[in-house]
N, C-alpha and C positions, 0 to 999 in steps of 0.2 A: 430258068435260066434268067428271065423276067425280075424274081425276087432274088436272085444272087446280083441283080443290076442295080435293080432299087437298094439291096442293101449296102453294098458299096458305094452309091451316092448319096446316102443319108449322112454319114459324118461332113460333107462339103455343102451339103443343103443348111446343115444345120449350123455351119459354123457362118455360111452367107446369112442365114438369119437373125443369129447373134450380132452380126455387124450392124444388122437393119432392124436392130430393135432399140426402142426408148427405153433411158434408163431411168424412167420417173415412171412411165405407166406398164413398163415391159412389154410393150407388142410393137407390133411393127408400123413404122413411122408413117403419122397420118400428116401429113400438110408438114415436112420436115423442114425445118429453120436454121441456120448455124451460128452460133456466139461468137464474138470476137476472139475467144480465146481456141475456136476451131472445135468446138463439141456441138454434136448435132442434139436436135429435139423435136417432140411435135411441137406445132407452135399452139393448140389448145393447153395441152403439158405446161409450157414454158409460162403461157399467159397467164394463167390459175395459180402458180407459184409465186411469179411476181405481181400477181393483183391487190396486195393486202399488205406490199412492203413501199413504204415512201420514200425511201434511199438507201444506201449500200448494198445494190443490186451486186449478185453475184453467180456464179456458174454452179449448177447444184451438182454438176460430178467433179471440177475440180478446186470450185470453191474462190475463184479469182476475184476481187472485188472491182466492180465497175464505178467510176465516178457519175456516171449519169445510166439511167435507163438505155442500152444499146438498141439501136434502129434494127429490127426483125427482119429479114431479106428472106424469102423462098428458097429453098435449095434445088434449083432444077435440075439439077444433074441427078442428083440422089431422090428427087420425086422419081423420073425415069427409071432409075434403077428397081425402086420399090413397087412401082407396078408390073415392070419386065417381071421380077421376082413373083408378085402375085398371078400374074397372066397364065406363068409358065409353070411355075411349083406350088399355084394355089392349090389343085387336086391333091395333088402327090401329099404336099404339106400338110394337107388337112388329114388324108388318108393315116400319114406317120403318127399325128398328133392322137387320131383316135385308136391305132394300133398299140400305142404308147401308153394311152388312157388304160384299156382294156388290161394290156399286159400289166401295169401297176395295180390294179384290182385283182388280178388273179394269178398264181403260182401254180408251176409244175405239179404240186404235190397234192393240188383238186383230185380226190377219189372220187373213183364212180359210183352213184347212188344206186345201182343197180348189185354190183358184185362187190363193192366196197375194197377191191382189190389193186385194179388197173386204175392209173390216172387218165381222168376225164378229158374226153375233145373235145367236148362241145356241153355248151348247159343250155335246154330247154327252158326258154321263159315262161313258155304255156305250162308246160309241165312241171315248172318250178324247181326241176330237176338235173344234175348234169350226169355223164353217158360217156362210157367209155367208146372208144371208134367198136368195137365187138356189139354193144349194148345200143349203138346210133343208128343201125339199121335200119329196124324199122323205122325210125324220121325220115333217114335217107330213100326208102325204098316205098312205104306202105302211102298210096294216096292219102290213107285218115290223116298223117302226119303233114300234110302238105302245107296246112295252113299257121302249123306251131314255129315259132320263132327261135331260131339257131344265132348264139354268140359264140364267142371265144368262153373259154370255163371260166369258173366267178366263184372264186370263197366268199365265203362267209354270207350265202345266197338269203341263210333266211333274217337276214337286215332287210333286204331288199323286198320282203312279204310284208302282209300286212297281216297286223297279229288278229284281227278282231274274223277276216273274212281268208287269209291264206291267199292272198290275191298279190300281184306284182304293184310294187307302188309306181303310179306313173305320175299323179298331178301332187300340184302342192298349192295350198290355201294359205293366202298369205296374212288371211286375219287370225288365225289358227296356228300360223308358224308351224305347220307339219306337212309331211309326205304322207297320201293318201290314194287308197285304190281307186278301180271302177265303182266300188260296191258304195265304196266311200261319201265318192262323188253326189250318191243319192242325198245326204245328210249334209251336202256342204252345198248344195244347190244355189243357196241365197248367199254365199260366199265369193268370194276372188278369189278364183284357181287359174291355174294356168299349167301346161305341161312342165314335167321337172327337169327339161333342157333352158325353155326359158328362164326358168326360175332361177337357173343356175347361172344362164348369163347376166340376167338382171341383177343377181346378187353378185357377180364379178364384178359387176358395172360399178354397184355403189361401192364395193371395199376399192375397187383401184380408184375411185373419188375420194373416199375418206382417206386412203392412203398418200393421194396428193395431197390432199389437208393437212394432214402429220408432216408429211414431208416438209410442208411450208412452215406449219408452226414450229417443227425443230429446228428451221434454219432461221428461224427470229428468235426462238429460244439462245441458241447458237450465238447471233450476233449480239442480243441483249447480254450474256453473259463476257463474250469479249470486253462489251461497253463500260460493264462492271468493274471488270480487272483494271481496263485503261483509267477507269473513275478511280478505284483505288490509289493507283500507284500514285495519279494526279495528287489525289489527297495525303497519303502518305508523304511525298515531297514536300508540300504546305505544310505539314505538321511538323517536319524537321525542320525546312526553314525557318518557321516561325518559330520554332523551341531555340533555334540558335541566337535568333535577335530578340526574342526573350531574357534568353541565358546573358546576352550581350546588355540589356538595358539593367539588370538586377545587378551585373558586375559593374557597370555605372553606377548604380545608387552607393553600393559596397566602396567603391574606388572613392565616391565624395565623402562618405561619411568617414570613412578610413583617413582621408587628406584633413577632415576636419579635428576627428581625433589627434592624427599627428600634431597639428597646428595647435590643440588645447595642450596638449601631453608638452609640446617646445616651451609653450608657455610660462608653463609654471616650471620645469624643470630649469627656465631661464632664471625664476624668481628666487627658486631654491637656489641654484648656483650664486647669484648677486647676493643674498644674505649669507650664503657659506664663506662667499670672498670677503663680507666685511667684517666676517666672527673670525675669519684668518688673518686678518689686518689687525682688528683689535688684539688680537691674540697676541702678534708680534710685539706693538707698542707695549702692552703691559710686560710683553716679556723683557724687554730693553727698559721698562721702567724699575723692574725687580733688579736686573743687574745694577743700575744704578743705586739705587739706594742698598744693596748688598757693600757695592763697593765704599759709600761714605760710613756704614755700620762698621767695617772695618778698619776704613781708616782712624775712625773714633776710640773703636776698639784697643788697636797700637798705640795709640797716644795716652790713653788712660793707663795703658800698661807701664809707662814711662816714670823713674821713681826721683831724677833728677826734676829739681823743678827750673833750672833754667831751659834745660833742652824741652822739657814737657810745653813749657810757656810759648818757645820757639815752632815746635811743632804744632801747637793749637791756631797760633796765628795763623802758617799756612793754610789751614784746613778751610773748608767752603762756608762762608758764613751766609750768603742767599740761602731762603727757604728752598723746601723743594715743595713741589706742585702738586697737590693731592691726587691721589688716584680715582681715577672714577672709569664706569661703563659705560659708554654709550649706548643709548637704546637703537638696537637692528631689530628689526621684526619683518614679518612677510607681510608683501602688502594684499591683506585680505578683500581688498574691494575687486582686484584682480582676481583673485583667486573665486572670490563668490561669483563674480560675471562670468570667467570660464565654465564655474559648475552648473551656474543658470542656463546659460547657453547650450549645454549636454543636457541637462536635463530637459529643459523645454522642448529640445528636438526629440529627447524621445517618449514623450507624454506625447507632443501633438502625431507620432507617427503611430504609438497605440491605440490615440482617439481615431485616428482615420483607418486603422487596420479592423476596430471592432465595431465600427457604423454600419448599418446597414448598408447594400451593394446600391440602392436607389440614392442615398447621401454622397457615396463616393464619386458616383456620376455628376450629380450635381455640383460636390467640389472640386471634378476633376475637370470642367467647362469653366468654371472660377477661375481656378489655379491657370488655365491654358492661357487666359488673356493677362496674367499677370506677367508669365514666364516667357512669354513671346517679345515682351518689350526688354528683357532683362537681356543683359550680355550673354556671354558664354562663360562659364571660368575656364582658368588653365587647365591644360590637361583633358579636359570635355570632348568625346569626340561625336560626330554628328550618325545616328543610328543610320539614317539613311544611306550614309556612302559609304556604311560595310556591309550594305545589304547585297546581296548578289543582283546582276543584272535583271532586265524582267521580271523580279520579284518586285512587288509593296512593299516598302519596311512595314514592321509592323507597329500602330500607332503609340504614342507615347502612353505608357500606363501612366493611372490617376496618381499613382504611391510615388513614383519619378518626379513628376512637376511637385508633388505635396513635400517630397524633400528638398527638392532642387529650391524650392520658394523657402523653406524653412534655414537653409543654410546660408551664412553671412554674404550679403551683396553685396559688389563692387561699391567703390563709389558712386554714388548719382551726381549729378548735377543739379542745383538748387531748383531750377525750373522744373525739374523732371518730378521730383521732390512734392513740389507746391502741386504740380497734377494731378497726381496720386491722393494725394492728401483730401479724407472727406469730407461732405461738408460740416458746419456746425448742427449739432442738435441740441436740445435741451436733456441734457443730465440725468441718467434715471438717480432713483434714489440711493440705488447702492455705489454711484461715480460719483454723486454727491458726498456721500459719507467718505470714496475713495480720497477725492480732492481734497475734501477737508479736513481728514487724519492725517496730512502732512503736514499742516499747520500746530504747531506746541498750544497754540492760543485758542484756536478754535472750538468752541463747546462742543461739536457737533461730535469730533473725534475723539474728546479725550475719554481715558476712562471714566470718568467721576460723571459724565454725562448720560452714559451707557447704563450706569447704575440705578438711576431712577426714572428709565423711560417704561413706558409701557408696553404690553406685549403686542398690539396694533402697530407701535412705533416699531417695536423690532421686526414685525412681519416686513417692513419697507427692505429688509437686508434678506429675506428667505430666499435660499437655497435650496436646490433638487439635486440629488444623487444618489445612487445606487451602490451596491457594496461590490469587491472586485473578486472575484472565484478565485482566483489564479491566486490569491494571499491568505484564501480560507485554510485553515487548519484541516487536518482530515477526518477531525471531528466536530466541525463546524458542520450545519447543517443552513443553507439560506432558501427562503422560499419567498413567496409572492414577489416573483422575478428581480431577484437580489434586494429587496427591502426589506427582509425580516430574518431574523438569525435565531439559531437553538443550536443546543448541543448533543450529541448523541453519545451513550455510552458504544457504540458499534463502529469502528473506524469507516470513513467512505472511501471508496476506490478512485481518490483524484490522481491523475498523472501528476508527475514530478515539474515542479516549475523553481527558478531560483527564488522567488518572491513570495514564497508560500510558508508562514509559519509552521516549524514543526516540533518547537519546546512550548509554549500556550496555545489554549484554544481561541486564539484572535482571529481579528481577520480588519482588514483597509477598507476606507470606499474608492470607488473607481475613480471618481475624479480629486483634483488636487487645487488648491488655492494657493495662490505665487503673491495676490497682492488684492487690498480693495478688505471689503466688510461685508462678513456672513454670517448667517442666521440659519441654525436648523434645529430639528427638535425631535427627541425620539422617545418612544413610551414601553416602558418595561413592564413585565409581568413575572411576577414572584421574584423577586428581585434579592435574593440573598447570596450570591455569589457572581457579579460582574462589575464590570466595569466599561467610562465610556470616556473619551479624550481626544487628543490628536496627537499627532507623530510627524516627524518629517519620513520621507520614503528610504531614506539611509539608514534607519534604525536596522539594529538586527534580525535576524530572522531565526535564531538557534540561540539554545544555551539562555539561562536562568537572566543575561541582559537582556533577551527580547520581551522580556513581560512589560506592559503598559506602566510607565511611569518609575520602572528601575532603572533607569538611565538620563541622560540628561538631551535624548532627543525626543522624549515624549511628556505632555502632562496631560493628567487623568483625576476623573474622581470614582471612587470605586465602594462597593459595597460588599463589604464582608460579612455573611450573616448579618446582625444588628447593627454593624459598626460600620460608619461613614467616614473616608478617608480620601482626602488631596495627596497624591503623590507626583514628584518631580525630582529626578536626579537621585533615586533611591534614598526621599527623605520625605517621612510622613507628615503629615500636618490632619489631625482630628477635627473630625466636624461635628456641629450639633447632628443627630438621629434626625430624618425627615420622610414623612412618609408618603411624598409625592411620589407618582408613579410616569410623569411625566418631565424630560427634562428637555431645560433649551441652552442651546450652546451658542453664544458669539464671539465670533475671531473677529479682530481687526489686524489686519498682516501687519499693515502700514505704521500705525499706533502702537503697536506690541505688545498687545495682551489680549488673554481670552478669559471669557466669564461664563462659567454655568448657572446656569436659572431652573428653580424647581418652580414648575407649570401648576397653577390650581387654580382655584377660585381667583386668586391673584398671586402675583410672580414674585418670588423672592429670589435673592441673591444666595447661592450656596458656597460658591468659591470664586477667586480669579486669580487669574497668572499674571503678571508681567514678563516679556521676556521681549530679547531681540532678536526675531526669526532672519534666518541665512539661508533656509531653505523652503521648498515646496511642501506644503503641510496637507494632510490627508487623514479626515474622521477615523478615529481607531475605537475596536471593540472588543472586551473581554469579558467571556462566557463561562463560567464552569459549573454549576451546577446545571442538573440534566433536567429541570422545570422551568430552568429561566428561557424568557423571549427579549428580545429586543428589536423593535418595528421602529424601522425610519417613516416618520410622517408624511405624506406624501397628498394629502386630500386639500391642504388649502389651496385656493384661488390665487393666493399672492403667491406661491413658490414658482418662482420663474426660473428654468433651467440655465445654467449661465456655460 
């Protein structure tokens, strides 16, 4: 009856014990405290959980986050309930736990070791055997078995026996981390040994502490994971906003360039319309003149058909006696200065943007700082929006890119007051040799800028105008190989895998210099090896890139000297001029843009003039090279200290 009552009270006790168990250590509350969210924990467990956290304190059960660490107060009511539960049901609960422990370790199917048929009723830890109710009688009745320890039937009894001595394992050696029997205890007398129950309790305590630490680490990992997700979302939002602002900036740049393009096209079209209207007017005037002349011709021819003398004379007197004015065509031409100015403006914008985009990042940043000071003083253009006004509230606008400031500075600026221009004018400096030649070449009578004066100059004097440049990879034919940092070119039989570019030559194995010359005097030297089939010259950037007319000298846009086996020729506008054969391997080129001529020198022990061209240059000029033979190389001389990059 007592067992039945105890069995009926077990569920209620178990339920009460579950309510009084801490969710961290899984034991009955010890100094229970309550969090603001209403959950209860042991004070030591909660202190250990929150001990390694600097902020974002959360409830271990419901994950509620508190702004600051809550002030923990002892739950006195729960304390009394726990004390009453432990005092009233401590023994019963301990017995229930022990009974559960034995029931978990044993099963009804444990057979008797004597008959091997009936189910065992008890297990003797002294005999290390299990007995059914019949074979257990000697242990219950005989005084010889009075000291034997009987317990509930145990399964896998061989696991509780020492393999060496066949005795019950009763102790635990900490140093060897193994269970030992009483005979093994002698060998482990120098080791730290404790009973199995104490060892189990100690190990359980360690595992609970470890579990608490892992719980705290898991909480920290969850918190850091949440922070990572928040930071990731913030980063994505910032990137999206910055991309929108960046797109707005580039759209502004495109709009500014598009506006400049429309204005330039409008000017050229207006000039074409003006000349077209003039041609129409002249054509109408000439038509009226033709009708007048034709009328006079008809009258005279009619009068000449009259046979009667008197009638003929009367009709002849009536004819017009005044002479008709001569027919002429007035000169109607396009304003070349206007068209040239518009083109130079667009070409200069393209070259400056191209040079800016291809220079290293460090120079871009320096250029951005320089342009910033200039653009801040300039008024805004019509239709230009402020990027900061388009930025969403609470977000700082994307800094103005250096490309934007560069393009902005290159576009035509509105009229500025004379005093502002005066403030921006740089201080006067002593002109460089190139500037002196540039300024003097404007005067026709200046001996320094005249063609004849350069024909007699020595190499040292020509070096005062030395210019350094590299080859443009985007113009190289797919059989041209650029070496030594784009200062040397050769030709290969195997086509190179160059990407498509609108400026790339596709017909002849040619390449242009990266830098262009729009004014002033410039001199450079190139060295050739195995110069059987090659050409050196200059050309406009608008020269064709496809077809036979794209070859140097075969059009009106280029001037060159060509080596075709042993034959040396000068070419321009598809006109050849044969030159005396020369064995020099180094060629010097002097370009006087404002003076309108280019001279090719043979550089050896003495400098000799190979050929000279005169021309009125209207576009920017590029150094140009042609190589056909696979053994031929052309190298731009860069080693002279007098070479200055402009």
